[in-house]
C-alpha positions in Angstrom: 23.1 5.2 -16.4 22.8 1.9 -14.5 24.8 3.3 -11.6 22.6 6.3 -11.3 19.5 4.2 -11.3 20.9 1.9 -8.6 21.7 4.9 -6.5 18.1 6.2 -6.7 16.2 3.0 -6.0 16.5 2.3 -2.3 12.9 1.9 -1.2 11.8 -1.2 0.6 8.3 -2.6 0.2 6.6 -4.1 3.2 5.3 -7.6 3.2 1.7 -6.5 2.7 0.7 -3.5 0.6 -2.7 -1.9 1.3 -3.0 -0.9 -2.3 -6.0 -2.9 -3.5 -7.0 0.2 -5.4 -5.1 3.5 -5.9 -6.9 5.1 -3.0 -6.0 4.8 0.7 -8.8 5.2 3.3 -8.3 6.7 6.8 -10.5 7.5 9.8 -9.5 9.5 12.9 -10.0 7.8 16.2 -12.4 9.3 18.6 -10.8 12.0 20.8 -7.8 12.6 18.5 -6.1 16.0 19.1 -7.0 18.7 16.6 -3.3 19.4 16.1 -2.8 15.9 14.9 -5.9 16.0 12.6 -4.6 19.2 11.0 -1.1 17.9 10.5 -2.4 14.5 9.1 -4.6 16.3 6.6 -1.7 18.5 5.5 0.6 15.5 5.2 -2.0 13.5 3.2 -2.2 16.4 0.7 1.6 15.9 0.1 1.0 12.4 -1.2 1.0 12.0 -5.0 -1.8 10.6 -7.2 -4.6 11.4 -4.8 -3.9 8.1 -3.0 -5.8 9.0 0.1 -9.5 9.4 1.0 -10.5 10.4 4.5 -12.7 7.5 5.6 -12.3 4.2 7.4 -11.1 1.4 7.8 -7.5 2.5 8.4 -7.2 4.5 11.7 -5.1 7.3 13.0 -5.0 7.7 16.8 -3.1 9.7 19.4 -1.9 7.8 22.4 -0.1 8.6 25.7 3.0 6.5 25.2 6.8 6.3 25.4 7.2 5.7 21.7 6.9 8.5 19.2 4.7 6.8 16.6 4.1 3.4 15.1 2.0 1.8 12.4 0.4 -1.5 13.3 -0.8 -3.8 10.5 -3.8 -6.0 11.4 -5.4 -8.9 9.6 -8.7 -10.7 9.8 -8.9 -13.3 7.1 -8.1 -11.6 3.8 -8.9 -8.2 5.3 -5.8 -6.0 6.1 -5.8 -2.6 7.7 -3.4 -0.3 9.6 -3.6 1.8 12.7 -1.2 4.7 13.0 -0.6 5.6 16.7 0.9 9.0 17.3 2.4 9.9 20.7 1.1 12.9 22.5 4.8 13.7 23.1 4.9 15.1 19.5 2.3 17.8 20.1 4.8 20.6 20.9 7.1 19.9 17.9 5.2 20.8 14.7 8.0 20.1 12.2 8.9 16.8 13.9 5.2 15.9 14.1 4.8 16.6 10.4 7.8 14.4 9.4 6.7 11.5 11.7 3.2 11.6 10.4 4.3 11.6 6.8 6.7 8.7 7.6 3.9 6.7 9.2 1.5 7.3 6.4 4.0 5.8 4.0 4.4 2.8 6.3 0.7 2.3 6.3 0.8 2.3 2.5 3.4 -0.5 2.5 6.8 1.1 2.5 9.5 0.1 5.0 12.6 2.0 6.1 15.2 2.9 3.4 18.9 3.6 3.5 18.4 6.4 0.9 17.7 10.0 2.0 14.0 10.6 2.3 11.1 10.4 4.6 11.4 6.6 5.0 14.9 7.2 6.4 13.6 9.7 9.0 14.4 9.5 12.7 13.2 11.7 15.5 16.0 13.8 16.9 16.4 13.3 20.7 18.8 14.3 23.5 18.6 12.5 26.8 15.2 11.1 25.7 13.8 14.6 25.0 12.6 15.4 21.5 14.6 18.1 19.7 12.5 20.0 17.2 13.5 19.3 13.6 14.4 22.5 11.7 13.1 20.9 8.5 9.6 20.1 7.2 10.3 17.1 4.9 8.5 16.1 1.7 8.6 12.9 -0.3 12.0 12.2 -1.8 12.4 10.7 -5.3 13.1 7.4 -3.6 9.8 7.6 -1.6 7.8 8.4 -4.7 9.4 5.6 -6.6 8.4 3.2 -3.8 4.8 4.4 -3.9 4.8 4.1 -7.7 6.0 0.6 -7.4 3.3 -0.3 -5.0 0.6 1.2 -7.3 1.8 -0.7 -10.3 2.8 -4.1 -9.0 
């Protein structure tokens, strides 16, 4: 039993969790592409425990950039918030976009990358710096859910 438990628990928790309550709060940046909005809203619905509300102060924006996506954590005094930046390069790859958005939402909630299979172990598939569409639409793994559960209860 101990070996099984050790093999399941691989999540890593970020330095600062945004869980001051069981709800996360997001706002879309002005001018965000509708495709991103729709994909974000669908991804938020995959999160357990109704952890997300669709209001500020955390922001989700699309940017014209060389990176695929990133989550920035910002601080002002005791206030902490995130900004998820999604590259316009993802717009033509719906499965990849879904997986990246779900991955970044979990980063914004406080999870870091994991060595265990799951959305926190996700990487964009590329060939010669071109995105290859992922054949899979990913969901949260048991490891991802255990990481979120840990953040909610600690």
